[in-house]
N, C-alpha and C positions, 0 to 999 in steps of 0.2 A: 730418504724419503721415512718420511715420519710415522710412527705405527699412533698416533694422538688419536682418539676418538671425541671429537665437540656433541655436547649433549646438547641435543637441543629444546631439548623442556628446560633448561636452565636458559636462556635465555627468549623463552617466547613472553611475552606479556603476560598476564594475569589478572583476570579480569569476573566476577559474580554475573551474572544474567538476572535479570529485573525484566518481569512481565508483567506488563499494563493488560487493562483489559476495561473496556466502554460497550456494555453488553443492551443497554436499554434502546428500545428501537421505537418511536412514534410513525415513519412516514418511509418514504423509500422514494432513492434517483436510478433512474434507468439508464442504460447506456444502449446508448447505438452507435452503429458506425454508419457514414464520415462524419456526422453532426454533434458526437457525444460519445470516446471511445475508453474512457478510463473514471474510476472514484479510488477515490480515497482519507488519506489527513495530509494535510497541508501542514508543516512544521513553521508555524506561523511568526515566531519568537525567540528568542535565544535562549528564555524561557522554559520551552517546550520541551517537554519530558522526551527523552531520550538524546536531546541534539548533542553531541559532541561523546555520542556512543557506538559502540557497533550495531549495526542491524543483524537480526539471529532469521525473526522468523514475523509474517504479519499476515491475520484476518481477517474478512472480512466474512456478511453473512448474501449469500446471493440466490436468486432462480431464474429458470428460464423458463420466458413467455413466449407462449409462440413454439414455434420451430427453428431455435436458433442456432448457425452451426457458425464454425471458426474457429481460432484459441482467444482461449482468458492467461494473460502474463504479470509476474507477481514485477513490480518496475519502483526505482525512485526518480525524478526527474527534479531538476534543483532549479527553481524560478526566482532565486535571489529573491527582493522585496518586496518583485510584482509580477504574479503569478504570467507567463504570454507565451504566446507561440514556439519562439524560441527558446524557453528549456532546453537544458542538456541530460540529454540519457546518461544519467550515473552508475547505477547498478541492475541486473535483471536474476529475478530469482533463480534457480533451478527448478521449481516448480512451475510444473505448463498445467491447465485443466483443457480437455476437447469436453466443448459449452452443448453441444449437441448432448454431452453424459449427463449433465446437472438439472439436479430435479425439476421439472414442472411445476409441482405441489405442495414443492414448503423450503423456504429459503437452508440452507447448508451453510455450514461453514466451507469455506476455502481457504487455509492454510498456505503458503508460499516461503518456502525455505532460501533463504539467501547464503553466503560463504562465510558471513564472518568478518570481511575485514572490509566494508566498504564504514566509513563515521559516517554519522548522520547529518547532516547542517542546516542551518536556517534558512528556510524559502526550500525546502525538500517536498515531497509528493510523493509520498508513499500509494500506490498505488495499484488497484487491480487495471487491468490496458486488456481492453478487447478488440480483437483485428475479426472481422464479420467475415466469412467464407459466405456460402451461396443461402440462403431461405432467408423467410419474409421474418424474420423470429427477430429479440430484444433477452435483454439480460434486464434484471432487476435486483437494486443492491439497499439493505436498510440503512438507515439514521436515525439521529434522534433530533428533534427540533429546540435544542438547547445544550447551552455550554456546562457538560457535566464531566466532563472530563479532566480538562486541566484550566477551564476558563476559555480563555480567548487564544490561549497559545499554542494549542494545535485544535485544529477544524475541520467539519470535510470538505473534501476537495474532489474538482473533478474536473473534465477536457472537457466543452462544448465548443461545438463551432470554431473549430482551433484556435482556442481561449482555452487558456487554464483560470478556474474561478475557485474562490471560496466561500465560503457560508461561515461568517466571523459565528455567528451566532448557532451552529447548530455543530454536531458530534458522529462522525461513523460509528456507526455498529463495529465494534475492532475486538481485536488480542494483538500486543503487540511483545515481542520478544527482544534486548538487544544486551548487550553486554557493556557495563561499566566497569 
């Protein structure tokens, strides 16, 4: 029997966390279910910041309108080069929010923490995904009506009427941490 102990840190990949943010806002995008259930950022090109890195966390600003209920998830879908309803769920954050506890008076930062094993790819949508319960309310998320983050490489994206869509001249109000 061997008495050797393997040092797992010796074989662990080493990377450095990169924190990016785009905090400007001048418009909102609403999340209704079932017609519109998710909002976030689409990594439109291979030059998008974060492509090829491990996703650590993603934040966006949201508020409850009316009396919303249900759960808000952090998810990454991949739709390759054209957003579509056939997008694949790649990973889901460890964090969830009960939407009935989200502020109705002001936009608040909601942070989703991922396990750090998923490598971001071109075509990924990093989204807050709203699964509605009972109630007549909805969620509202902030974004900017211009490409201030990394040009058109990463843009605002959302799920609407069973389709993923991206606005090439808009950026989500967000923070992202990834490990390169």
